[in-house]
C-alpha positions as semicolon CSV with decimal commas, in nm:
position;residue;x (nm);y (nm);z (nm)
1;X;12,804;10,975;11,925
2;X;12,623;10,844;11,617
3;X;12,268;10,749;11,535
4;X;12,142;10,475;11,308
5;X;12,203;10,526;10,938
6;X;11,912;10,667;10,736
7;X;11,689;10,698;11,041
8;X;11,485;10,992;10,913
9;X;11,139;10,854;10,988
10;X;10,913;10,980;11,263
11;X;10,706;10,754;11,483
12;X;10,419;10,780;11,722
13;X;10,666;10,865;11,998
14;X;10,773;11,202;11,854
15;X;10,700;11,477;12,101
16;X;10,471;11,674;11,872
17;X;10,253;11,367;11,824
18;X;10,250;11,284;12,194
19;X;10,141;11,638;12,277
20;X;9,884;11,652;12,000
21;X;10,050;11,951;11,832
22;X;10,160;11,774;11,514
23;X;10,095;12,010;11,225
24;X;10,084;12,317;11,450
25;X;10,460;12,379;11,438
26;X;10,673;12,465;11,135
27;X;11,053;12,485;11,093
28;X;11,174;12,789;10,899
29;X;11,550;12,788;10,842
30;X;11,733;13,112;10,765
31;X;11,969;13,015;10,483
32;X;11,990;13,326;10,263
33;X;12,298;13,496;10,405
34;X;12,560;13,615;10,159
35;X;12,842;13,432;10,337
36;X;13,098;13,697;10,246
37;X;13,333;13,604;10,529
38;X;13,354;13,253;10,383
39;X;13,474;13,364;10,040
40;X;13,610;13,225;9,816
41;X;13,432;12,905;9,927
42;X;13,089;13,067;9,893
43;X;13,168;13,244;9,566
44;X;13,161;12,945;9,332
45;X;13,108;12,624;9,531
46;X;12,861;12,607;9,822
47;X;12,646;12,844;10,028
48;X;12,755;12,838;10,390
49;X;12,464;12,625;10,523
50;X;12,576;12,350;10,282
51;X;12,932;12,331;10,416
52;X;12,990;11,964;10,501
53;X;13,056;11,834;10,850
54;X;13,252;11,512;10,875
55;X;13,320;11,518;10,503
56;X;12,961;11,474;10,390
57;X;12,666;11,613;10,591
58;X;12,567;11,978;10,530
59;X;12,537;12,192;10,842
60;X;12,176;12,280;10,761
61;X;12,079;11,913;10,742
62;X;12,126;11,883;11,116
63;X;11,825;12,112;11,166
64;X;11,618;11,913;10,918
65;X;11,695;11,589;11,099
66;X;11,621;11,745;11,437
67;X;11,281;11,869;11,320
68;X;11,185;11,535;11,169
69;X;11,281;11,353;11,488
70;X;11,046;11,597;11,664
71;X;10,762;11,504;11,426
72;X;10,786;11,840;11,244
73;X;10,772;11,773;10,871
74;X;10,660;12,114;10,743
75;X;11,001;12,266;10,673
76;X;11,113;12,561;10,464
77;X;11,428;12,760;10,393
78;X;11,493;13,096;10,236
79;X;11,770;13,096;9,977
80;X;11,990;13,347;9,802
81;X;12,354;13,272;9,715
82;X;12,388;12,943;9,518
83;X;12,042;12,845;9,632
84;X;12,008;12,568;9,374
85;X;12,266;12,361;9,560
86;X;12,032;12,349;9,860
87;X;11,721;12,279;9,652
88;X;11,890;12,000;9,458
89;X;12,028;11,836;9,771
90;X;11,694;11,829;9,949
91;X;11,508;11,716;9,635
92;X;11,314;12,033;9,564
93;X;10,939;12,003;9,594
94;X;10,904;11,690;9,801
95;X;11,189;11,627;10,044
96;X;11,119;11,257;9,997
97;X;11,469;11,157;10,106
98;X;11,394;11,298;10,449
99;X;11,025;11,216;10,482
100;X;10,931;11,582;10,498
101;X;10,760;11,853;10,297
102;X;11,054;12,086;10,228
103;X;10,986;12,410;10,043
104;X;11,197;12,712;9,953
105;X;11,167;13,088;9,931
106;X;11,409;13,232;9,676
107;X;11,535;13,583;9,738
108;X;11,726;13,792;9,486
109;X;11,876;13,971;9,783
110;X;11,841;13,893;10,153
111;X;11,542;14,049;10,331
112;X;11,686;14,034;10,683
113;X;11,616;13,783;10,956
114;X;11,262;13,913;11,005
115;X;11,189;13,913;10,632
116;X;11,322;13,561;10,591
117;X;11,099;13,421;10,864
118;X;10,791;13,625;10,765
119;X;10,808;13,507;10,405
120;X;10,841;13,145;10,511
121;X;10,563;13,165;10,769
122;X;10,317;13,398;10,595
123;X;10,387;13,288;10,237
124;X;10,189;13,483;9,981
125;X;10,030;13,684;10,264
126;X;10,364;13,842;10,355
127;X;10,416;14,212;10,293
128;X;10,581;14,310;9,965
129;X;10,840;14,571;10,060
130;X;11,017;14,616;9,725
131;X;10,875;14,698;9,384
132;X;10,874;14,387;9,164
133;X;10,998;14,178;9,456
134;X;10,940;13,805;9,390
135;X;10,695;13,682;9,651
136;X;10,639;13,331;9,787
137;X;10,400;13,103;9,602
138;X;10,317;12,901;9,913
139;X;10,024;12,987;10,132
140;X;10,026;13,105;10,491
141;X;10,114;12,846;10,755
142;X;9,792;12,751;10,934
143;X;9,954;12,640;11,258
144;X;10,048;12,843;11,564
145;X;10,423;12,829;11,618
146;X;10,741;12,877;11,417
147;X;11,085;12,740;11,504
148;X;11,344;12,956;11,330
149;X;11,715;12,870;11,353
150;X;11,996;13,013;11,144
151;X;12,129;12,759;10,896
152;X;12,490;12,824;10,997
153;X;12,437;12,750;11,367
154;X;12,581;12,412;11,467
155;X;12,470;12,283;11,805
156;X;12,366;11,971;11,993
157;X;12,038;12,138;12,093
158;X;11,838;11,820;12,050
159;X;11,479;11,731;11,961
160;X;11,424;11,664;12,332
161;X;11,540;12,016;12,415
162;X;11,310;12,159;12,147
163;X;11,028;11,988;12,337
164;X;11,142;12,147;12,662
165;X;11,164;12,485;12,487
166;X;10,811;12,444;12,352
167;X;10,678;12,349;12,697
168;X;10,828;12,660;12,858
169;X;10,729;12,882;12,565
170;X;10,362;12,779;12,588
171;X;10,344;12,762;12,969
172;X;10,478;13,117;13,002
173;X;10,259;13,249;12,722
174;X;10,562;13,380;12,535
175;X;10,527;13,526;12,188
176;X;10,899;13,492;12,117
177;X;11,145;13,264;12,295
178;X;11,515;13,262;12,214
179;X;11,794;13,029;12,316
180;X;12,084;13,201;12,492
181;X;12,442;13,079;12,524
182;X;12,716;13,224;12,743
183;X;13,013;13,367;12,553
184;X;13,353;13,475;12,691
185;X;13,318;13,812;12,863
186;X;13,588;13,965;12,648
187;X;13,384;13,883;12,335
188;X;13,058;14,050;12,438
189;X;13,111;14,318;12,175
190;X;13,082;14,056;11,899
191;X;12,735;13,934;11,996
192;X;12,387;14,046;12,089
193;X;12,356;13,999;12,466
194;X;12,048;13,959;12,682
195;X;11,948;14,035;13,042
196;X;11,690;13,814;13,214
197;X;11,454;13,927;13,492
198;X;11,494;13,707;13,803
199;X;11,564;13,392;13,599
200;X;11,448;13,056;13,726
201;X;11,718;12,790;13,766
202;X;11,655;12,461;13,587
203;X;11,828;12,124;13,581
204;X;12,009;12,001;13,272
205;X;12,166;12,177;12,973
206;X;11,882;12,433;12,968
207;X;11,985;12,584;13,300
208;X;11,785;12,909;13,323
209;X;11,451;13,044;13,210
210;X;11,338;13,403;13,236
211;X;11,176;13,708;13,081
212;X;11,406;13,916;12,864
213;X;11,416;14,277;12,986
214;X;11,717;14,408;12,795
215;X;11,884;14,337;12,464
216;X;12,217;14,491;12,368
217;X;12,348;14,458;12,013
218;X;12,728;14,408;12,014
219;X;12,793;14,613;12,326
220;X;13,143;14,548;12,472
221;X;13,026;14,699;12,803
222;X;12,717;14,481;12,837
223;X;12,653;14,366;13,197
224;X;12,568;14,018;13,067
225;X;12,744;13,758;12,856
226;X;12,428;13,569;12,756
227;X;12,434;13,566;12,378
228;X;12,144;13,545;12,136
229;X;12,204;13,196;11,996
230;X;11,987;13,249;11,683
231;X;11,746;12,969;11,770
232;X;11,395;13,109;11,799
233;X;11,040;12,996;11,874
234;X;10,783;13,251;11,752
235;X;10,405;13,270;11,757
236;X;10,230;13,335;11,428
237;X;10,023;13,617;11,583
238;X;10,342;13,808;11,658
239;X;10,483;13,753;11,309
240;X;10,166;13,886;11,149
241;X;10,198;14,199;11,361
242;X;10,569;14,246;11,290
243;X;10,518;14,198;10,917
244;X;10,316;14,521;10,901
245;X;10,621;14,717;11,018
246;X;10,868;14,534;10,794
247;X;11,092;14,731;10,555
248;X;11,357;14,637;10,299
249;X;11,688;14,521;10,448
250;X;11,867;14,839;10,353
251;X;12,085;15,091;10,529
252;X;11,991;15,458;10,525
253;X;11,618;15,409;10,586
254;X;11,446;15,651;10,825
255;X;11,258;15,374;11,005
256;X;11,424;15,039;10,924
257;X;11,253;14,725;11,048
258;X;11,394;14,399;10,914
259;X;11,629;14,249;11,174
260;X;11,547;14,064;11,496
261;X;11,838;14,203;11,694
262;X;11,837;14,559;11,562
263;X;11,463;14,616;11,540
264;X;11,229;14,341;11,664
265;X;11,371;14,291;12,013
266;X;11,391;14,667;12,087
267;X;11,032;14,703;11,963
268;X;10,912;14,418;12,186
269;X;11,087;14,583;12,481
270;X;10,922;14,919;12,403
271;X;11,251;15,082;12,303
272;X;11,193;15,151;11,934
273;X;10,997;15,474;11,916
274;X;10,871;15,436;11,559
275;X;10,746;15,079;11,603
276;X;10,487;15,069;11,878
277;X;10,336;14,720;11,891
278;X;9,959;14,710;11,954
279;X;9,991;14,487;12,259
280;X;10,252;14,344;12,492
281;X;10,419;14,042;12,341
282;X;10,624;13,848;12,597
283;X;10,992;13,801;12,507
284;X;11,145;13,501;12,683
285;X;11,493;13,353;12,710
286;X;11,640;13,012;12,788
287;X;12,005;12,972;12,886
288;X;12,168;12,674;12,717
289;X;12,502;12,545;12,845
290;X;12,562;12,285;12,575
291;X;12,762;12,290;12,255
292;X;12,699;12,584;12,021
293;X;12,895;12,715;11,722
294;X;12,821;13,021;11,513
295;X;13,008;12,931;11,195
296;X;13,090;13,286;11,096
297;X;13,446;13,243;10,975
298;X;13,662;12,970;10,832
299;X;13,834;12,887;11,159
300;X;13,489;12,829;11,312
301;X;13,422;12,575;11,039
302;X;13,744;12,389;11,121
303;X;13,645;12,398;11,491
304;X;13,307;12,239;11,414
305;X;13,474;11,949;11,238
306;X;13,714;11,906;11,528
307;X;13,416;11,899;11,765
308;X;13,250;11,629;11,559
309;X;13,566;11,418;11,550
310;X;13,592;11,452;11,929
311;X;13,240;11,308;11,962
312;X;13,073;11,635;12,062
313;X;12,801;11,626;11,796
314;X;12,527;11,366;11,753
315;X;12,552;11,322;11,380
316;X;12,519;11,028;11,144
317;X;12,762;11,025;10,852
318;X;12,773;10,766;10,571
319;X;13,105;10,613;10,673
320;X;13,197;10,318;10,893
321;X;13,301;10,398;11,250
322;X;13,655;10,291;11,334
323;X;13,862;10,310;11,656
324;X;14,057;10,594;11,495
325;X;13,767;10,774;11,323
326;X;13,560;10,693;11,012
327;X;13,628;10,506;10,689
328;X;13,441;10,528;10,359
329;X;13,404;10,260;10,092
330;X;13,637;10,165;9,806
331;X;13,944;10,306;9,978
332;X;14,284;10,195;9,846
333;X;14,519;10,186;10,141
334;X;14,763;9,958;10,326
335;X;14,696;10,036;10,690
336;X;15,027;9,884;10,794
337;X;15,210;10,148;10,590
338;X;15,006;10,459;10,674
339;X;15,044;10,659;10,996
340;X;14,702;10,753;11,136
341;X;14,696;10,996;11,427
342;X;14,337;10,980;11,546
343;X;14,081;11,118;11,499
344;X;14,062;11,105;11,120
345;X;13,796;11,070;10,850
346;X;13,884;10,902;10,520
347;X;13,602;10,934;10,269
348;X;13,503;10,695;9,992
349;X;13,708;10,635;9,675
350;X;14,028;10,768;9,832
351;X;14,382;10,648;9,767
352;X;14,622;10,678;10,060
353;X;14,975;10,582;9,960
354;X;15,241;10,418;10,177
355;X;15,424;10,651;10,412
356;X;15,144;10,909;10,430
357;X;15,048;11,058;10,768
358;X;14,687;11,153;10,841
359;X;14,575;11,346;11,145
360;X;14,507;11,445;11,398
361;X;14,180;11,607;11,289
362;X;14,212;11,535;10,920
363;X;13,886;11,517;10,722
364;X;13,964;11,368;10,382
365;X;13,657;11,395;10,160
366;X;13,561;11,150;9,887
367;X;13,795;11,101;9,594
368;X;14,125;11,232;9,730
369;X;14,469;11,085;9,669
370;X;14,729;11,141;9,940
371;X;15,069;11,051;9,797
372;X;15,372;10,895;9,967
373;X;15,510;11,077;10,272
374;X;15,249;11,351;10,249
375;X;15,091;11,467;10,577
376;X;14,746;11,618;10,640
377;X;14,637;11,746;10,984
378;X;14,380;11,985;11,133
379;X;14,230;12,031;10,787
380;X;13,916;11,966;10,583
381;X;13,952;11,852;10,222
382;X;13,618;11,868;10,041
383;X;13,474;11,600;9,821
384;X;13,391;11,719;9,465
385;X;13,110;11,973;9,425
386;X;12,972;12,161;9,128
387;X;13,131;12,490;9,028
388;X;12,924;12,800;8,954
389;X;13,056;13,074;8,729
390;X;13,009;13,444;8,802
391;X;12,717;13,429;8,558
392;X;12,555;13,147;8,756
393;X;12,630;12,870;8,506
394;X;12,678;12,535;8,679
395;X;12,966;12,307;8,588
396;X;12,855;11,972;8,728
397;X;13,058;11,742;8,950
398;X;13,147;11,492;8,677
399;X;13,302;11,763;8,462
400;X;13,487;11,901;8,761
401;X;13,637;11,562;8,841
402;X;13,793;11,551;8,496
403;X;14,008;11,861;8,541
404;X;13,982;11,953;8,907
405;X;14,215;11,699;9,060
406;X;14,207;11,610;9,427
407;X;14,562;11,518;9,520
408;X;14,824;11,602;9,779
409;X;15,164;11,545;9,621
410;X;15,447;11,336;9,765
411;X;15,600;11,481;10,080
412;X;15,367;11,784;10,098
413;X;15,253;11,892;10,446
414;X;14,903;12,039;10,490
415;X;14,804;12,183;10,830
416;X;14,509;12,400;10,934
417;X;14,358;12,434;10,586
418;X;14,028;12,416;10,401
419;X;14,083;12,280;10,051
420;X;13,815;12,265;9,782
421;X;14,022;12,043;9,554
422;X;14,308;12,068;9,308
423;X;14,660;11,933;9,308
424;X;14,852;12,054;9,612
425;X;15,217;12,086;9,515
426;X;15,364;12,274;9,811
427;X;15,339;12,281;10,191
428;X;15,039;12,476;10,321
429;X;14,965;12,607;10,669
430;X;14,644;12,789;10,763
431;X;14,529;12,845;10,406
432;X;14,210;12,835;10,206
433;X;14,254;12,668;9,869
434;X;14,006;12,751;9,595
435;X;13,989;12,576;9,258
436;X;13,914;12,794;8,960
437;X;13,707;12,697;8,659
438;X;14,013;12,571;8,467
439;X;14,134;12,360;8,759
440;X;14,404;12,601;8,874
441;X;14,438;12,648;9,248
442;X;14,414;12,981;9,425
443;X;14,569;13,000;9,772
444;X;14,460;13,254;10,034
445;X;14,505;13,293;10,409
446;X;14,253;13,107;10,622
447;X;14,167;13,452;10,763
448;X;14,109;13,616;10,424
449;X;13,812;13,855;10,417
450;X;13,683;14,044;10,113
451;X;13,679;14,422;10,130
452;X;13,299;14,427;10,127
453;X;13,271;14,175;10,407
454;X;12,915;14,091;10,507
455;X;12,792;13,784;10,688
C-alpha cells in the first residue's frame, strides 16, 4: 500500500489537533546504537536507522512521517555512529523537507535507552553523568508526553494507532505505556517479555490492554511471549524522576541505571532495591498483533524489504508503481528482453541489459548496471552513499561514483545478499558485500558478526 508522494504536511484533522494536545507531545527517536551486528555496513557507510527500505527511504524516516501525520512536529534523535548522515538527510536545524522541527543530540558514546530519551526530553536540564560529557544545547520540552521508538524498529503501527495508544495511556493514568508484540515461544530468551494483569480484550490490531506486573529480560523460561516492542509513551514527570537515578551506560557499576529493560521497568515494579521511586508510576502494556520487525541482523533487513515488496508496509517511495513492483526514472532497459519475476524494484539511472533476470524480491538501487544473463534475487543492492574513513573523513557520493562501480557482470548470479556497491565478478549467495575506500570489494557471510558484537 502506498500513500501520496511528498504528503508530509499536517492538517486540521490530525489527531493531536482534534484533541487539543498539539504541542504537548514530542517524538524522541533512539538512533545512537553502535550497530555492531550490521558491520561492515555500519562501519563506513550508514548508521542502521538510515538503512534504506525499498531502495530509498531510511527506516527512521517512517517514524518521522508517522509523527507528522499525527500532528507532532517537535522531533528529535540522539546520534552516535555516522551521525552526520542522519543530520544531513533531515536538513539539520530545520527539518524543512518534512515540515517539522527536527533536532539532534550528539553522543560520543551511547548513554543507554534511558539516557537517550532523557537527553532529548530534558535537554540542558538532563543530568550530566560523565565528566566533560557534551550536553544538549536545547531546552527542556515543555509538554507532557514523550513518544520514544527505537530507530531500527520497522512496523505498520500507524498514526491512528498512536492516537489509540495515547487515549488508553491518558485514560488509565499511565506514566509509561509500551507496545507489546507476541514472539515465537521458542525465541522468548532473545527478548524482554511482559506479563499483564487481567488484560482487557480490545478489537483491532491493538488486541489487549493491561497493567504490566512482571518484566523478564531475555528469560527462555518466561511464562509469556509478549515482547517489549521498543515503542514507548512516557510522561515527562516520570522522566524527570528517573533522570535523578541515571548513571553512565557502563558495565561493572555498583548501581547501574541507564536501560529501560534492565533498570527502569524493574524499578517501576518495585524490584530494583537501590532505585526506590518516590511514588507509584503506573506501567501499562498494549498488545499489538500487526507487523513488527526488530532489524537487529542483516537477515532481518532483507526480511523488511521483502515485507515491503509484498505490500505489508504503508510506505511511499519515489518510484512509479508497476504491476510487477516499482520503476525509477531514466532506466535503460528493453522489457521484452528482461525476465522480471515479481516483486522487484528497479531504481533510477539503472541499466538492465538483455537476458538479465530480476527477482523475486530484488531491490536494485539507483545507478546499477545488471549485465546480460546476470540474475539478482532476494537481495538489496544499495544506491551510492558517502564513505567514511576510520578517521571520520567523508568521501562524498560523487567521488564514490567515480571509482566505486555498481555493476553485476555478465552471467553472475546474486541471491540473498546485501551489496553496498562495486563490480560483482562472481556468483554470490547469502553474502554481505562491502566496498573499500579504493573501490575494492570485500565479501563476508550475511551472518558475519564482529568479535565485539554489540547492538
